[in-house]
N, C-alpha and C positions, 0 to 999 in steps of 0.2 A: 696519643687518647684513645683512638677507637680498638686500637691493640690492646690496650690494656684492658676494656671492655671484652674485649673477646678472648682474651686469656682467661680472665675473672669467670665468663659465660663457661669456657670450657672446663675449667676448673674445678667449678661450686653448684654452677645453677644445671650445666648438663645431667652430670651426675645426679644431683636430687630430683630431677625429671624421671629419668629411669628410674631410679629407687620407688618414687612415687606408684608409677607407672604398676611394676612391678608389683606392688602391696596391692593396689588396686584389683590387678587380674589373680590375684594370689588367693584375695577377700570374696572378689566373684564368681571365684571356682568352687570355692569351699561352700560358699550359699548357693550356687545353682545345683550341683550334687549333694547337699545337704549331710556333709562330711562332718560326722560327730568330732566333738572337741578333744575325745579322749585318744581318736586314730592321728588327726592331722588338725590343727588346730587355726583359724583363720585368725589375720592380724588383730580383728577389734578383740579376740576372745584374751591374745596375750597381753594386749594393753588392757585390759580387764583387769589380769592378772597383776599387771606391772602396779595397777595403783592400789589395788586390795591388798595384796602380799609386799608390798614397797616397807614397811618396817622390817623384816626378817630378810629379805634380798637386800636393802640396802645395807644392811648389818652384816650379812655375809659376802655381799662387795667388797667391804673395807676390810675385813679378814683376810680376802683375798689381795687384794690391794696392798696390805700391808705387807704382806710375805713377798709378793712380788716386787715391792720397790727396796726393801731391804735386800732382797738377792740379786738383785739388776745394781743396787748400789756397791754390795760387796764385789759382785763378777767384775764391774768398773774398775774399780781400784785394785781388786787382785790381778784381773787380765792385764791391767797396765803394766803395772810392775812387774809382773811376768814377761813380758811383751820386750820391755827394758832391758831386762836380765839377760833376754836369749841373744838381742841385737848385741849388747856388749858383750857377750861372752859365746863362742861357738861350743865350747865345750859344754857348757851349760849347756845352750840349746840341745846338740844331739844327744844330752844325758835325759833331758827331760820333754821334750816336745813329744817324743810317741806317747809316753801318757797323759798328755793332752789329748792327743788325738783319740787314745783308749776310750778315754771317758767321753768324749763328743759322741763317738760311734756306738756304745753301750746304751742299749734302750733303757730310761731311768726307770722305765715299771719291772724292770729287772734288778736292779739296787735298789730301790729306794723301799722295801720291805726289810731288807739289810739295815741302812741306816736309820730308817724308826725303830727297827729293835734295840740296835746300839745307842742311839742316843734318847736320852729317856724322855726328854722335853721334845714333845712332837713338834710345836711350832720352830725351834729351833731345826728339825729333822726336815721341814718341808721346807726350810730358809736353804738348807745344805742341799737336799736335792733341786731346787729351783735355781742356785748359783752354779750348779755343774751344767747343766743345761744352758746356762747366759753367758757363762764366761769363754767358750773358744772364739767365739766371733769377735769377742775384744782383742784376744791374744792373735786371731792371725789378722785381721785387718790393722792392727798397731804396728805389726812385724811389716807386712807388706807397706805401710806410709812410711814406717823409719826408714825403709832400703829403698823407697823408690824417689831416691835425690838424684837432682841433674848431675851427672858425673862433674859437668862444666862448672857448677857451681862448687863442687867438692873441690874440684883443683884450684879454685880460687880461694877459697878458704886455706887450703895447704900452701898455696903460696903466701898468704898472710900470715900462715904461724899461727892459724887457730888450733889451740888445743882441744883437745877431745870433748870435756865438756862444752864450751866455745860451740864445735860445730853442731852438738849436740843438741843446746838449747837455740841457735839462732839460726839453723837450717834443715836438722834434721826434723823436730819437735814440729816447727808451721808447717814443713811438707807433710806430715801425715797424717794433720788436721782432719783433710776430709775424710780419710779413711778410716779414721778414729770414729769419727763422728755418724759415718757410715756402720761401722759396726756397733756404734750405739742405737740406731734406728732397728736392727736385728735381734742385737738383744735383749731392748726392752719388752718387743713380744715372745722371745723364748721365755724371759724370765716368768711371765705371764702364764705363757704355757706351762712351765715348770711346775709352777705353782699348783696348778689346776690338778696336772697328773697327779702331783704327789698327794693331792688332798684326794682323789680319787682313791691311789693306794691305800693311806692312812685309814680312810672313812672316820674321821674325826665330826663328832657331833658337839652338840650344847652349844654355848656361845661361842666357843671357838670355831665354828663350822664354819667352811667358806662355800662358794659358790659350785662346787664338785658336789657335796654333799648334798645342797639342796637341788641340784638335779638328779642325785641318786634318790633321794627320799622322795621327788616328785615322779620319778620313774616309778617305785614302790607302790604308791597311793594312786596311779595313773591320773595325776594333774597335770597333761600334758601341757595346758597353758602356762602354766607355773615354769615348769621344764624348761619351755623356750623364751619364757622371759628370764630366767637365770643364764641361758646362751645369749639373747640378746643384751644384757649386761657385761657378759665375757667380752662380748664382741666389741661391744660401745669402748671400756675398759681399755681395749688393744689399740684401736683406731686410738683415742686420747693420748696413750703412749708413744706410738709412733709420730702422732703431730707435733706433741710436744719435742721430742727429738731431731724432729724435722725444723721445727722454728728454732730449736737451740741451734742446731746448724747454721741456720740460714743467719742468725742473730753472730753467729760467731765468723762467719767466714763471706757473710753477704758483701763489705766492702772493699773485699780483695781478694778473693780468690774466683776464677773463673767459671768454675761448677754452680756458685750460687748468685754471681751476678748476672743481673737482667741485659738481653743482648740490647744493645743502641739501635734506635728507630730514625 
């Protein structure tokens, strides 16, 4: 029991205390030096902007999150299918894996304008951009997991005359799950980053404007507290996505895999 309390303290309470101390220092520094909010806002000014501009910021947050979640779902489905295809056929992997790597290493800001021009619907273009950024960790981690199978277990399945489908479903997929969920944790954040970057490039306004547009507008208007408020919402959204994927991993693996099973005391 004391160990559980200690782990809870280290995981939740200590980061919260450190964060509150940092915010207090930030607030005190801004007040002591009377720094104007249009240069570097104090946390109190950011909190005030979060309250006063809540309707527009929350609407923009929903737009960004909608693009991120759709892109994340597409990246998960497509990335998993591509990984299975690569593992099942060396020919397919050697033919198409280099192009997946090319997409990963190409800066999205370089190809986003082209995608936005070619795709007439801006929201679809944003989803495509975010999917391109988020898909590679799913592919790479799933391939690694499907191939990280104990050779002894593989030989056991072979001795018991298990066919290729049985080996895949009963051995390779369970072995790949920890790697797959690791890919989800990375990909969820990348989908959000991709959505924000694509919004910066697209510069969409109106009711379809996301948080990136709010940041741009706040910068033009020198409404720096509003800019920091939008950045804060992006950060919170990223943390929520990561925690959700970590919780999903713990739910799926917590009872049987050593990566999630708590050590016995």
